[in-house]
Structure formats: C-alpha cells, structure tokens
N, C-alpha and C positions, 0 to 999 in steps of 0.2 A: 644657653650658657655663655657667659662673657669670658671666652678663652683667652683674649688678649690680656685682660686684667689679671686673670689667674696665673697666666704664664709669667707676666712681669713680676708678680708677687713671689712666685716660686723661685725665679732667678735671683731676685733680691735677697731671698732667704737662704738659699743654698749656695749662691755664688756661681760665676761662670768659669767654671773651671780655670835633564833640563830639556824636557821635551819641547821643541818649538811647535807652535800651532801650525797645522798643515796649511800650506799656501801663504804663509806670512813671509814674503820674499824680500821685502824692503823695510827699512826702519819706519817708513810712513804708512805701512800696511794698515795699522790701526792708530790713528792720531788720537792723542789724549784730549778729552773734552776740557774746556776751560773750567777749572775749579780752583778754589783758593788753596794755597800751599798749606801743608800741615802746620797748624799754629803753635803747638807746644808739645813737649815730650809726652808720649803716651805711656800707659802701663801695660800695653799688650806684651805678650811673651812670645819669643821666637823659639820654635822647636823644629823637629823633622819627623817625617813619616818613614818608616823602614822600607816602604815601597817607593823607589827601588834602591835608593842610596845605601840602606843598611840591611838589605835582604840577606846578605851572607855573613852578618856580624853576630857574634854572641852578645849576651847582655853586658858582659864586662867590656867588650870592645865598643859597644854603643855608648856606654857611660863615658868611656875614655874619649870618644870622639866629641860628645856633647861638651864635656868639660874643657877640652882643648880648643874648641871653636866658639865658645860662648853661647851655646844653646841651652835653654832652660829645661827642655823636656823632649819626649819622643813618643810618638804613637806606634805601638807595636802591632804590626799587621800579622794576621794568622798565616801559617804555612812557612814562615821565614826561619832562618837559622837560629834565632834567639830562643825558639821553642816555647814561647809563652802560650800554652794551649790548654783547653779544658781537660786534657788527659793528665795534667800535673796533679800530684798528690797534695794534700794539705801542707805537709812540711816543705815541699818544693815551691808551692805558692808563697809560703811565708818567707822562704829564702829569696825569691825574686823581689818581694816587697822590701825586705831588709837591705838588699844590695842597692836599690834605688834610693831608699830613705837615707841610708848612710852616705851616699854619694852627693846628695843635694840635688840630683837630677830627678825631675818629675816624670812619672808615666802620664803623659797628657791624655791618653786614651788607648783603647784596644780597637784595632781595625778588623772587623769581621767581613765575611762575604755573604752574610745572610741577606736574602732578598724576598720580597713578599708579593711579587706580581703573578705568580703561577695561578692558573685557574684549576689546578688539580688540588682538591682539598687536602689530601694526604701530604703532598709536597709543601703546601702552604703551612700546614700545622707543624711539619718537621722543621721548617725554617723559624717559625715562631718559638717553638720550644728550644731550638738550638740557640737562638739569640738570648733567651732567658738564662740558659745555662752559661752563656758567654758573659752575661751581666754578673752572674755569681762569681765567675773567674775575676772579672774586673774588681769587684768588691774585695776579693781576697788579696789581690796583689796591690791594691791601693790606687787603681785607676778610676778617675771620676766619671768616665763615660765609655760607651761603646759606639762604634760606627756601624750602621746598617745601610742598605742601599735599595733603590728601585732599579730595575734593569730592563725595562721595556714593556710592551703590551702584547699579550698573546695574539697570534694571527687571527684576524677576523673578529676580534672582540671590540666592543664599544669602549674606547679609552676611558670614558667616565666610570664604567664598571670596574676597570682595573685600578684607577686612581682611588676609588672608594675602598676596594679590597686592600690595597697597599696601606692606605691611611688607617683603616680600622685595625689591621695587624700591627702596625707601628704603635698605635695607641695601646693595644693590649700588652705589648712588650714594655712600653714606657710605664704603664701602671705597675707591672710586676717589678721592674727595675727601680722604680721610685722608692719602694720599700727597702731596697738595698743601698740607697743613696747614690745610684748610678744613672747618669743621663743616657738617653737613647738619641743619637744624632744621625739623622737621615742625610746621607751624602747626596748632593745635587749631581746625579750620575745616570749613566745609561744612554739609551737611544733618545732620539729627539723628543718623544712624548714625555719621557720621565726626567729628563734634565731641564725641561722647561720650568722656569721659576713660577709662572702662573699655575702650572700643574703641581709643582711642589707645594704651593700655597693651598691648593685644593686638598692634597694629601694631608697637610698639616691640620686643616679644618676638620677633615674626617677623623683624624687621630684624636682630636678633642681632649688632649691631656697636656698639662703644663710641663711634663717631663719629656715630651716629644719635641726635640730641638733639631735645628737644621745645621748641617755641615756645609758651609759655603765652599764651593769647589773651584772658583776662578776659571770657569769655562768661557770659551769664546762666545757661546750662545747667551751669556749674561748680557751682552752688549746690544744696544739698539743700532740703527743705521748710522748714527753719528759716533758710535764707539762709547756711548755713555751707559753706565750700569745703574744709575740711581733708581729708575722706575722699577726695575726688577729687585734691586736691593730693598726698596721700601716694602715690597710684598712680604718679606720674611724677616725684616730687621729686628722685630720684637722677639724672635725665636732663634737667633743665631747663637749656637753653643760652641762652635768650632769653625776654624777657617783653614782651608788648604790653599797654599800658594805655590806657584811653579817658578818659572824663570823670571825673577823680578829684575834681572839685568837686561831683559830683552823687551823691545817695543812690540809686544804682542797683546797687551792688556793694559787698561788704565789703572796701573798700580797706585799712583798717587791718589786718585779718586777713591779707590777701595779703602786705603788706609785712612783717608780723611773721613769717609763715611763711617768707618768703624769707630773713629774717635767721636763722631757726633752722637753715637748711641752709647758712648762710654764703655765700649767693649774692652774687657780686661783679660780675656782668655788667650788661648794659644793661636798663633798663626804658624802652621806647620809646612815646612818645605817638602813638597812631593816632587822629587826630581830624580833623574837617572843617576847611575853610578858615576863616580869620578875616580881616576887613578890616584889622586892625592886628596882624599876627602877632607882632611883637617884644614889644609890650606884653602881649598875651595870654599868650605863653609865659613871660614873667617871673612872672605870677601862677601859672602852672602849676608853674614851678620852685619857688616858695615853698611851694605846697601839698605838693609832693613832699618837700621838705626837712622840713616839719612832720611828715608821715606817717612818714618814715624816721629821725627824730631828728637830722637834720643841720642844722637851722635854727640860725643864730647871727647875732648882729649886734654889731659890723660883721663882714662876711664878706669877707676880702680875695681869696678864691678864686672869687668870683662877680662878674658884671658890676658896673660902677660905678653 
C-alpha cells in the first residue's frame, strides 16, 4: 500500500488542522545548526496546550487568555479544570462548541492520555475504545483531532513487537475517527524507545492509515550530535498533523530550524505552546506570540490582526 501518497492526498483533502531541558546549563548547550533564515511569513497558527499553563482555567478563562494574547486556538487536555470530557452530555458538548465558535478561538485538538503499548489485551482494548469515544467527543465539540501517545515498552518484550502493537492500535483508532472527520495524532512521547523518531516512523507504517498523523513534540532526542533535527524530521514530515513547542525563548532546541522545516512542507496547522504556569499568563503569552512571529517571519508593526 502506498501510504505516503494516500496520506498526502488525505491531508490535501481534509486540511491540516517553560520547562528547561535537563542539563542545558549554558546558552551554548545546544548550538543551532546553520540553516537559512525563515524566508517569508508563514500561515502556521500559534496556540497553547492546557498542560500546564491552562490546567486550572475554565473554558471562558481560556478563551479570554487566547484573545488577550493573540493565540488562535487551544488544545484541551483531559483531567483539567475546563472539564471537556467524555462525560459531557449532548447539550453540554454543544455549549462548549458554541462558546469557542462564538469567540473565534479554535479548539486545536483534544489531548488524551490513551496509550497503546500494554501487552495486556484487555488493557489495550480499553485504551482503543476509550480513544474512539474521545474522538466522538472531539467531533461533537468541533475539535479537528485528538492526541494519543506511546509510553514505553513492557519489561522484557522485544521492542519491535511493542511498536507493531502500538501502530496497529493507532491505525484502528484512526480508521474509526476518520469517519467522524477527526485526526488521530500520535505524540512523540514516552521513554527512549517510544519517543525515538525512527520508532515513531515504524509505528506510523504499522498504522497504515492516512488519518494516523504525528504530533511533533520538540524533544531534545529529536537532535543529532550536531543539534540538527532534519534527519528525524524527514522521517515523519509527510504525516505531521500537530506541533508542540516549549520554551522558544531559550537556547535548548533549534527553533529556527524547526520553523523553517515546517515552512518547507507548507505546514499550516497549529504550533501549540506546552509550557508551565506563569503568574501573569496574558503578559507572558504576548511575549511568546512576538517570538513566534519573529521566528516564522510574521512579525509586523502595526499588526491589526493581533491584540491591541
């Protein structure tokens, strides 16, 4: 099966939607590789993940923060104070959708904790069915995708067996969610074996479905010995459906290279800030928005499309 061509056709059809790295003790800890500067303004969108900046915020408060700081959307993570969970009734789901649509702020996605590495068949099936139910919630509230994750290899198991199991479960959820118009984005997450981009690519191939997409997670392990991410990026660039970014104001990751690579693949989806709480979140996120605009070539002054 030509999964690359199918996936590209699928994406063209349906559209693509401050913790420091441990040990980074100096500004030169990870030097940026030599790459061309971002050439022109991109159409990437900036948003945030409610883990952890917005974990204690209601839907109304999250919308207010996004509007005040120039963010276009938010990924709502499960278990947080906004309460967007599968337990919501149909009228409650409709109300969440209405609030976001009326505000002009997008739900960039729903962030689940469903994971598919367990070698217990009952546990695995529980996570598969839970993710499918979560996709139904996403469709009801107007979210274009859900995030799932790998989280390690069971003790003593051949990693290849785990990767195949994760990938096939991912593909099963992706197939079910495709009928709802909801992407299934696998976060580059977990222990060494499952956050490895070559292994994420193996899972993607096992998933074998164009609705199985990758959530790039901006991990230190993305980089090679020279601090370059291109080789790992190239493994999954055809399937990136969401991007998580962290401290873009800190020399811990080749941020300019990441945004340049995203431009090269014409990525127009969300880049979501996944950062710790801040005592003044609106002011902090305004600075964050400015940095994002500078990295992506979107900075202009005056800018009528951003907060006053």
